[in-house]
N, C-alpha and C positions, 0 to 999 in steps of 0.2 A: 698235091694240095688236098685231095680228098682223104688221104691217109692221115694228115694232121688234124682234120676236123673230127674223125672218129676217136682219136686219142683224147681230145678235150671232152668228149661227151661220156667217157667211161665213168662208172660210179667210183666213189672214194673207197679205198680199202681201210682207212683209219679216220676216226673222228678226233679233231683237235679239242681236248677238254681243258686246256690251260685257261681260257677265259672263264669257263664255268667254275674252276677251282679258285680263281682269283675272286670271283663274286662270292663264293662260299666262305672264303676267309674273311672278306670284308664284312659280310653279314654276321659271322661269328664274333668278330671284334666289336661290332656295334651292339650285339646282344649282350656281351659281357659288360660293356660300359654302361648300358642302360639298366642292367640288373643291379649292379653295384650302386648306381646313382639313385635308384628308386627307394633305397632304405632310408626312411625318414623317422624323425623323432620330434619331440617338442623342445624348442630351444628356451632355456632359462639361464639366468645369471646365478650361478651357484655361489654360496658364501665361501670365503677364503679361510683356510686353516693352515697350520704349520705342517701337519702330517696327514697324508691321504693314502688310504689303503686301496689296493685293487680288489673291488668287491664283486668282480665278474665271476659267476658260477654257472654251471649248466642249469637251465630251466629257471633262471632268476627272473622274477617279475619286477618290472619297474613301475613305480608310481611317481608321477610328476605333478607338481603343483605350480602353476604359473603365478605371476605377480598379481593378476586380477582374481585369483582364487579358483580358477578352473582346474579340476582334477582329471588326470589322464592315467589310464592303465595300459601300459605298453603302447603309447602314442594314440590311444583311442579315448575320446572324452567320455567320462562316466559321472553319474551322480554318486552321492555317498552310499545310497542303497544298492545301486548296481555294483559299486566297488566291493561292498561287503558280500553280496551274493556270489560275485565272480571269484573273489579271493577264497570264499568258503568252498567253492567247487575245486579250485586249484589245491587247496589244503587237503581236501578229501582224497585227491589223487596222489599227492605228495606230502606226507606228514612233516617232512623237514623242509618245507617250502621257503627258499630264500627270497627276500624282498629288499629292494633298494628304493629308498625314498629320496627323490631329487626335487628340492623346492627352490624357487627363486628367492634371492636374498631379501626381496621386498614383500614376500608373502606374509600375511598375517599369521602370527603364532597360533592362533585359535584353529586355523584350518589344518596346520601340521599336527596339532594335538588331536584333532578329530580323526585324522587318518591313523595316527599311532594308537588311538583308542580302539578303532576297528581291528587293527592288527592284534592288539592285546585280547580283545573279545574272542578272536578266532584262534588264539593260542599260537600265533606266529612269533617264534622266538628269534629266528635268524633274520634280523632286519638291520639294514645299514643306511646311513645318511651320506649321500653323495655331496662332496664339497670340492672346491678347487684348491690345488696345492700352491703355496706361495713359491714363486720361481726364484 
């Protein structure tokens, strides 16, 4: 009997890391899901056209105008003065700065023209208008 008790009190030679690996994999999956889900934008109803091109380019800046006239630059709300100064900084860093203008179909035309006028003053020539393609 005394021999059995000594064997039970001996230290472990190995550590079972399987539960720790399971936890690490679960945390990795949760991190991946949360990272991809946190990418946000401003939702607008784009006007519908017959042909829609893929305007995605590296370092493309997106300008969004909502139905109530609020202007966003890469999902951050900006005033017209902030839009002009920020775009001027981007234009100084990249002379061929591509810009995509995405406006709600109910947006006043005057607001769209004001944004296009800022792009013209800054000599931004690569500008595209985002629309929805008819299915």
